[in-house]
Backbone bond lengths (Angstrom), bond angles and torsions (degrees), N, CA, C in turn:
res aa  C-N    CA-C-N  psi(-1)  N-CA   C-N-CA  omega(-1)  CA-C   N-CA-C  phi
1 M - - - 1.495 - - 1.515 110.11 -
2 E 1.311 113.37 139.00 1.509 120.22 173.88 1.488 109.93 -95.03
3 E 1.305 116.69 141.96 1.473 124.27 170.93 1.515 107.25 -119.21
4 E 1.322 114.23 121.72 1.494 117.53 -176.46 1.537 110.52 -142.49
5 C 1.279 116.01 159.13 1.459 125.17 173.52 1.507 109.40 -128.75
6 W 1.330 115.54 150.44 1.450 120.84 -172.70 1.559 107.40 -141.66
7 G 1.341 115.46 147.31 1.453 118.10 176.37 1.520 111.79 -157.86
8 V 1.322 115.55 158.68 1.451 122.38 -178.34 1.561 109.99 -86.14
9 L 1.293 116.17 140.33 1.426 122.59 175.52 1.500 112.62 -123.82
10 T 1.337 118.98 161.55 1.406 122.17 167.48 1.508 110.53 -90.36
11 K 1.326 118.84 172.80 1.467 121.46 176.70 1.526 109.90 -65.11
12 Q 1.302 117.75 -37.95 1.476 122.85 178.47 1.531 110.53 -65.10
13 K 1.343 116.97 -43.03 1.445 121.44 -179.20 1.508 111.53 -66.46
14 I 1.326 115.84 -42.65 1.513 117.85 -179.82 1.521 111.04 -65.46
15 E 1.313 118.22 -36.48 1.439 119.67 174.52 1.534 113.37 -65.82
16 H 1.350 115.50 -38.06 1.451 120.41 176.63 1.508 112.22 -62.06
17 F 1.370 115.95 -47.67 1.473 120.53 -178.29 1.535 112.37 -69.57
18 L 1.355 114.63 -34.31 1.450 117.58 178.00 1.539 110.83 -62.83
19 F 1.297 115.18 -41.08 1.491 120.64 178.73 1.522 109.15 -66.88
20 L 1.391 115.15 -46.62 1.466 120.75 -177.21 1.551 112.32 -62.66
21 F 1.366 116.36 -47.63 1.461 119.03 -176.41 1.520 110.80 -73.04
22 T 1.319 118.94 -33.00 1.513 120.90 175.00 1.515 108.77 -60.67
23 K 1.289 116.68 -42.08 1.496 120.20 178.19 1.538 111.27 -64.09
24 Q 1.344 115.20 -37.43 1.454 121.41 -172.50 1.552 111.37 -86.03
25 F 1.355 118.04 -39.79 1.437 121.02 -173.81 1.576 115.89 -115.04
26 G 1.314 115.30 -5.32 1.480 118.98 -175.38 1.521 111.81 94.82
27 K 1.318 114.19 179.28 1.448 121.85 -176.25 1.513 112.61 -61.44
28 P 1.330 119.73 129.38 1.475 121.83 -179.69 1.522 112.06 -75.89
29 I 1.330 116.47 164.42 1.416 123.07 170.80 1.546 106.07 -82.27
30 H 1.336 118.31 128.53 1.439 120.86 178.80 1.516 107.72 -99.52
31 S 1.346 116.45 124.52 1.494 121.95 -173.13 1.488 109.10 -135.74
32 K 1.361 113.94 143.09 1.445 121.58 175.54 1.544 111.66 -116.40
33 R 1.318 117.98 137.70 1.462 119.85 -172.87 1.556 109.53 -143.33
34 L 1.333 111.79 141.14 1.490 123.94 169.37 1.520 107.56 -113.88
35 S 1.359 115.75 132.78 1.440 120.14 177.54 1.504 111.89 -130.72
36 F 1.305 115.31 136.53 1.502 121.74 169.33 1.513 106.29 -104.05
37 S 1.329 116.78 115.90 1.458 120.91 -174.28 1.520 110.26 -99.87
38 F 1.320 116.90 118.60 1.467 122.50 176.24 1.521 109.29 -102.86
39 W 1.302 117.70 98.72 1.454 123.49 -172.66 1.521 110.52 -119.71
40 D 1.367 114.02 111.12 1.404 120.58 173.90 1.518 110.16 -91.40
41 H 1.366 117.33 115.67 1.457 121.98 -174.92 1.526 112.16 -62.45
42 K 1.309 117.35 -15.99 1.493 120.16 178.58 1.506 110.97 -82.56
43 R 1.315 116.31 -12.00 1.472 121.69 -179.47 1.512 110.16 -134.34
44 N 1.291 114.70 64.90 1.490 120.16 -170.04 1.526 114.23 -63.29
45 E 1.332 116.12 -19.90 1.454 117.31 -176.15 1.534 113.28 -79.75
46 I 1.347 114.90 -7.67 1.496 121.99 -178.46 1.534 108.53 -104.60
47 D 1.344 113.77 125.29 1.474 121.93 179.25 1.512 106.23 -122.45
48 T 1.351 116.12 104.96 1.502 122.48 -178.75 1.484 109.83 -112.51
49 R 1.332 115.99 130.10 1.469 120.02 -178.63 1.504 113.29 -142.09
50 I 1.295 117.07 151.35 1.450 122.29 160.48 1.540 105.49 -97.56
51 R 1.358 114.43 129.24 1.452 118.88 -178.89 1.505 110.51 -126.40
52 I 1.335 115.48 139.54 1.457 120.30 167.77 1.534 106.67 -118.49
53 T 1.313 113.72 115.11 1.476 118.85 -176.49 1.555 107.95 -119.04
54 D 1.308 115.02 116.33 1.468 118.75 178.75 1.531 110.87 51.79
55 G 1.318 118.83 42.49 1.427 125.18 176.08 1.524 114.49 84.94
56 K 1.306 118.67 -3.91 1.488 122.29 -178.32 1.534 108.75 -105.17
57 A 1.350 117.93 129.55 1.431 122.70 -174.65 1.521 111.10 -108.22
58 E 1.326 116.95 147.19 1.463 122.73 175.96 1.527 109.86 -159.07
59 I 1.310 113.67 160.41 1.455 120.82 164.68 1.515 107.92 -97.57
60 M 1.329 116.76 131.12 1.475 121.98 -176.75 1.535 107.33 -127.46
61 Q 1.347 113.81 138.86 1.476 119.59 174.91 1.494 109.81 -134.99
62 K 1.343 116.05 128.03 1.441 122.19 173.36 1.512 109.54 -114.01
63 I 1.333 116.87 136.32 1.483 121.04 -179.78 1.513 106.83 -129.63
64 G 1.364 112.87 130.74 1.476 118.34 178.56 1.484 114.48 153.66
65 K 1.308 115.46 -169.26 1.476 121.27 -172.56 1.497 111.89 -90.89
66 W 1.367 117.83 131.89 1.421 122.19 176.88 1.533 110.17 -141.97
67 E 1.319 118.36 -19.30 1.450 120.12 -173.43 1.575 110.19 -76.35
68 K 1.341 114.34 133.91 1.443 125.83 169.64 1.532 111.18 55.77
69 T 1.360 115.11 38.36 1.455 120.01 172.88 1.511 108.73 -144.15
70 H 1.328 117.00 150.72 1.505 118.73 -178.88 1.562 110.65 -82.41
71 K 1.378 115.50 -13.56 1.481 119.27 177.67 1.516 109.14 -115.05
72 W 1.301 116.11 126.86 1.464 121.28 174.28 1.481 107.96 -98.26
73 V 1.354 117.98 127.81 1.446 124.91 -179.70 1.526 107.81 -120.32
74 R 1.350 116.79 107.13 1.450 119.13 -173.88 1.556 111.28 -142.30
75 S 1.321 114.27 150.34 1.446 120.00 170.62 1.560 108.45 -87.71
76 E 1.322 116.88 157.20 1.444 118.99 -179.91 1.504 111.22 -136.98
77 Q 1.338 115.20 135.92 1.511 121.81 173.87 1.519 108.71 -123.88
78 R 1.316 115.30 145.97 1.519 119.02 179.61 1.542 108.79 -133.87
79 V 1.309 115.14 143.12 1.490 122.12 169.03 1.525 107.64 -126.66
80 R 1.316 116.29 125.43 1.446 120.21 178.69 1.535 111.88 -72.28
81 L 1.296 114.81 145.57 1.494 122.04 173.22 1.521 107.93 -116.93
82 S 1.345 113.68 154.18 1.481 117.24 175.70 1.516 110.59 -69.44
83 A 1.289 115.44 159.73 1.472 120.43 -177.20 1.541 109.28 -87.72
84 D 1.338 115.10 40.94 1.445 122.10 177.76 1.540 108.60 -105.62
85 S 1.325 116.69 119.64 1.492 121.11 -173.12 1.525 109.83 -59.81
86 Q 1.321 120.46 -37.14 1.470 119.76 -177.85 1.552 111.31 -70.68
87 E 1.357 115.64 -37.50 1.477 120.10 176.35 1.522 110.99 -61.75
88 I 1.310 116.88 -42.47 1.440 122.01 179.18 1.533 111.35 -65.04
89 F 1.337 112.52 -44.33 1.529 117.08 175.64 1.503 110.39 -59.98
90 N 1.341 118.26 -41.95 1.473 120.84 178.86 1.542 111.19 -61.70
91 A 1.314 116.27 -39.87 1.485 120.57 178.30 1.507 108.90 -63.39
92 Y 1.345 117.53 -43.47 1.474 122.23 175.27 1.518 110.80 -54.95
93 K 1.317 117.32 -49.43 1.478 122.37 -179.24 1.532 112.40 -60.06
94 I 1.357 116.43 -40.06 1.431 120.65 -179.90 1.532 112.02 -65.97
95 L 1.348 115.34 -46.74 1.510 120.01 177.43 1.475 110.08 -65.26
96 R 1.311 117.84 -37.76 1.504 121.35 -179.74 1.490 110.30 -61.05
97 A 1.347 116.80 -41.48 1.467 120.07 -177.84 1.526 113.10 -66.18
98 L 1.355 115.19 -26.68 1.450 119.66 176.45 1.517 114.83 -82.91
99 F 1.295 114.61 -7.20 1.451 122.12 -171.34 1.568 110.65 -95.00
100 P 1.305 119.19 131.42 1.477 120.57 179.89 1.550 113.14 -51.80
101 E 1.318 117.18 131.96 1.431 120.83 -173.55 1.522 114.31 -64.32
102 E 1.363 117.15 -25.43 1.484 117.52 179.73 1.560 112.74 -69.83
103 N 1.311 116.26 -14.57 1.465 122.10 177.94 1.513 109.74 -100.80
104 V 1.322 116.28 137.46 1.451 120.57 176.50 1.541 110.04 -90.88
105 C 1.329 113.81 158.50 1.483 116.30 171.74 1.541 107.84 -97.33
106 H 1.295 115.64 119.25 1.466 120.13 -178.05 1.538 108.56 -88.38
107 I 1.332 112.15 141.44 1.495 120.40 -178.41 1.534 107.46 -109.21
108 M 1.295 116.79 117.06 1.451 122.65 -172.79 1.518 110.33 -112.34
109 Q 1.358 114.76 137.79 1.463 120.69 179.99 1.538 108.98 -124.47
110 Y 1.363 112.32 125.23 1.494 119.23 -171.92 1.534 111.53 -122.97
111 D 1.319 112.41 141.38 1.462 120.96 168.66 1.532 106.03 -119.26
112 N 1.329 117.55 104.84 1.443 121.02 -172.21 1.516 115.24 -106.79
113 Y 1.309 116.23 143.29 1.470 122.72 170.11 1.547 107.67 -117.99
114 I 1.323 115.62 114.64 1.425 121.11 -168.11 1.565 110.88 -114.37
115 F 1.333 114.79 127.95 1.424 120.71 177.34 1.578 107.92 -110.59
116 K 1.333 116.72 105.51 1.480 121.06 -176.24 1.505 109.09 -95.33
117 Q 1.307 113.77 124.69 1.450 120.20 174.51 1.518 109.65 -122.83
118 D 1.295 117.96 168.33 1.499 121.53 -177.72 1.525 112.93 -54.58
119 K 1.351 116.30 -45.45 1.466 119.28 -173.03 1.520 114.07 -105.35
120 F 1.334 118.84 -8.93 1.436 119.99 -179.08 1.529 110.51 -158.54
121 E 1.338 112.40 168.03 1.475 120.61 -179.02 1.555 108.34 -135.79
122 I 1.314 114.44 132.82 1.498 120.63 175.77 1.545 107.61 -109.89
123 K 1.314 114.48 132.53 1.469 118.05 175.60 1.529 108.88 -125.20
124 L 1.307 115.28 124.28 1.473 120.56 174.67 1.528 106.32 -108.25
125 T 1.323 115.71 128.13 1.482 120.80 -169.54 1.512 113.59 -126.63
126 H 1.305 112.22 134.83 1.450 121.55 164.82 1.491 109.21 -107.60
127 Q 1.377 116.43 113.28 1.437 122.51 -176.09 1.538 109.45 -104.13
128 S 1.296 118.09 130.27 1.475 121.47 -176.41 1.553 109.79 -122.10
129 G 1.299 114.51 161.87 1.476 121.36 179.87 1.508 106.68 170.71
130 K 1.331 116.10 -110.32 1.496 119.51 178.37 1.540 109.34 -75.89
131 T 1.348 113.87 -24.61 1.481 120.89 179.96 1.551 105.41 -149.36
132 D 1.301 118.63 -163.76 1.469 123.44 -179.40 1.548 106.48 -125.05
133 N 1.341 116.33 134.05 1.435 122.92 173.58 1.527 108.05 -131.98
134 Y 1.363 113.64 160.80 1.478 119.83 -178.17 1.511 108.96 -133.19
135 N 1.331 117.15 142.08 1.464 121.23 177.18 1.484 112.81 -154.49
136 F 1.323 116.44 173.78 1.445 122.22 176.05 1.524 109.85 -131.38
137 E 1.344 114.52 156.02 1.467 118.71 173.83 1.518 105.39 -141.24
138 V 1.288 116.18 136.27 1.464 123.39 174.86 1.496 108.53 -122.45
139 E 1.324 116.94 123.97 1.443 123.06 -176.52 1.512 110.30 -120.82
140 A 1.369 116.74 133.85 1.425 122.25 177.25 1.535 109.60 -85.59
141 N 1.311 119.15 127.56 1.459 122.43 177.15 1.507 113.03 -91.80
142 N 1.330 114.73 -4.47 1.463 121.31 -175.36 1.495 107.16 -133.10
143 K 1.352 116.73 129.36 1.489 120.99 -177.52 1.570 111.13 -64.35
144 D 1.313 118.05 -19.56 1.444 120.84 177.63 1.518 113.67 -87.90
145 M 1.332 115.85 1.21 1.490 120.94 -177.93 1.521 108.57 -73.48
146 D 1.327 116.92 129.60 1.488 121.64 173.27 1.511 110.39 -82.68
147 L 1.357 115.16 91.81 1.474 120.35 -173.87 1.500 112.30 -61.94
148 D 1.326 116.75 -40.27 1.469 122.27 179.58 1.547 111.13 -62.56
149 G 1.330 115.08 -43.35 1.458 118.62 178.36 1.541 111.81 -67.00
150 L 1.306 116.06 -37.43 1.494 120.77 179.11 1.511 108.37 -64.38
151 L 1.328 118.79 -46.40 1.444 120.62 -179.90 1.515 112.34 -59.93
152 E 1.343 115.96 -37.25 1.433 120.72 177.78 1.510 110.77 -64.34
153 D 1.358 114.53 -44.29 1.477 118.39 179.48 1.504 112.52 -65.01
154 L 1.318 117.44 -32.25 1.490 122.08 -177.82 1.547 111.87 -81.85
155 G 1.346 116.71 -9.86 1.450 118.54 -178.03 1.505 114.32 82.53
156 L 1.355 116.64 18.55 1.472 121.42 -172.73 1.536 112.44 -111.19
157 S 1.318 118.30 -7.77 1.456 120.56 -174.88 1.499 115.10 -56.74
158 K 1.323 117.99 -37.76 1.483 121.88 -179.49 1.526 113.66 -80.84
159 L 1.358 114.64 -7.29 1.457 118.56 -178.13 1.529 114.10 -103.29
160 M 1.364 115.70 2.43 1.456 117.42 179.23 1.516 108.48 -65.59
161 T 1.366 115.89 148.64 1.417 123.09 -178.94 1.524 109.32 -116.33
162 I 1.321 117.35 125.56 1.449 120.46 175.14 1.556 107.41 -90.58
163 T 1.324 114.94 119.30 1.477 119.26 -171.23 1.538 112.63 -103.80
164 S 1.320 113.23 162.62 1.426 121.42 179.25 1.484 108.44 -144.22
165 V 1.327 119.28 174.89 1.491 122.37 175.30 1.498 110.35 -57.89
166 E 1.338 117.07 -43.68 1.450 122.01 -179.52 1.550 111.45 -62.00
167 F 1.341 114.39 -40.44 1.502 118.48 177.95 1.500 109.79 -58.63
168 W 1.363 117.73 -49.95 1.483 122.11 -173.07 1.534 108.72 -70.65
169 D 1.340 117.56 -37.15 1.478 117.89 177.96 1.546 109.92 -59.06
170 K 1.320 117.35 -42.67 1.432 121.68 -178.44 1.544 109.51 -70.87
171 W 1.311 117.98 -42.66 1.486 123.28 179.20 1.552 109.09 -57.31
172 N 1.376 113.31 -49.13 1.461 118.70 -178.32 1.492 112.47 -63.65
173 E 1.340 116.80 -42.57 1.469 120.24 -177.72 1.507 111.24 -63.74
174 Q 1.359 116.93 -41.22 1.451 120.75 -177.97 1.529 114.06 -77.05
175 L 1.378 117.76 -28.89 1.437 119.91 -169.19 1.499 114.12 -112.59
176 N 1.295 118.75 -48.13 1.448 121.91 -165.08 1.487 115.53 -92.68
177 L 1.322 116.65 146.23 1.484 120.77 177.48 1.527 107.77 -71.19
178 K 1.354 116.07 153.55 1.454 122.88 174.09 1.505 108.70 -106.93
179 D 1.321 117.31 138.13 1.442 118.60 179.82 1.540 112.02 -62.94
180 T 1.311 115.34 -27.98 1.492 119.09 179.90 1.541 112.88 -69.74
181 D 1.317 116.29 -14.92 1.477 120.36 179.58 1.561 109.92 -92.68
182 L 1.311 117.47 -5.11 1.459 121.68 -176.69 1.530 110.63 -115.95
183 S 1.298 115.22 150.81 1.488 119.82 174.22 1.507 108.01 -83.28
184 N 1.351 117.07 162.07 1.456 121.00 177.45 1.524 111.21 -56.99
185 E 1.357 116.46 -35.34 1.443 120.52 177.90 1.557 112.81 -64.30
186 Q 1.354 114.98 -40.69 1.455 120.47 178.66 1.534 110.80 -65.77
187 I 1.329 116.98 -39.67 1.459 121.79 177.45 1.516 110.32 -64.56
188 G 1.310 114.45 -44.17 1.486 119.90 177.40 1.500 111.91 -61.30
189 D 1.321 117.46 -38.85 1.454 121.86 179.72 1.523 111.69 -65.89
190 L 1.369 116.88 -37.46 1.469 120.52 176.41 1.490 111.21 -64.79
191 I 1.352 115.25 -41.33 1.474 118.93 176.58 1.502 112.79 -59.48
192 K 1.352 115.49 -47.20 1.473 119.50 179.73 1.494 112.27 -64.25
193 K 1.364 118.33 -37.13 1.451 120.33 176.94 1.544 113.26 -59.30
194 Y 1.355 114.75 -47.53 1.482 118.42 -176.14 1.513 111.19 -75.65
195 L 1.331 118.70 -19.43 1.488 119.15 175.77 1.532 110.05 -71.96
196 T 1.341 117.34 -22.27 1.486 119.90 -177.82 1.528 111.00 -92.06
197 L 1.360 116.61 -9.37 1.486 117.47 -178.38 1.511 110.57 -87.37
198 V 1.306 115.30 80.77 1.496 123.42 -176.50 1.512 108.96 -102.37
């Protein structure tokens, strides 16, 4: 099970923490990611995505509690996909057909700065789409890790965001692209673009 916390940042704050954590933990890993999010509102505990991270594709699913709590506790499963744009597009079409039509598939684009430590991981993210948003995520790699204490030490405890369905609906509407607004060719082009970002 993963235990993680998440919060919204401003551009100024992300630049501040990027400088601070680089000084404290060393140079971060810079990573780019494209995600197709298949979210059925009738099963909010399930988060299924196709992700392309630094040219590597996978299907990822997290299951667990995230609503109205500052700590998300979820299990995670992954299945690797080949780095073939048509195969990834076919996987998207298969998952899309299983997904209730009243829900859209949101397309998310991330520019991540990751600080990996033995017991935890910090991710500072610039998310782009219709606009630009910034956030952080702190994940405990060890069940004995005091996540609340860590967030306090990092200066992030007061910046945690407690999310809800309404929060994510608004976030997605303002920020993320919808697959229904793009042609198959445009979706395919996005897949090809992120496969080359290695």
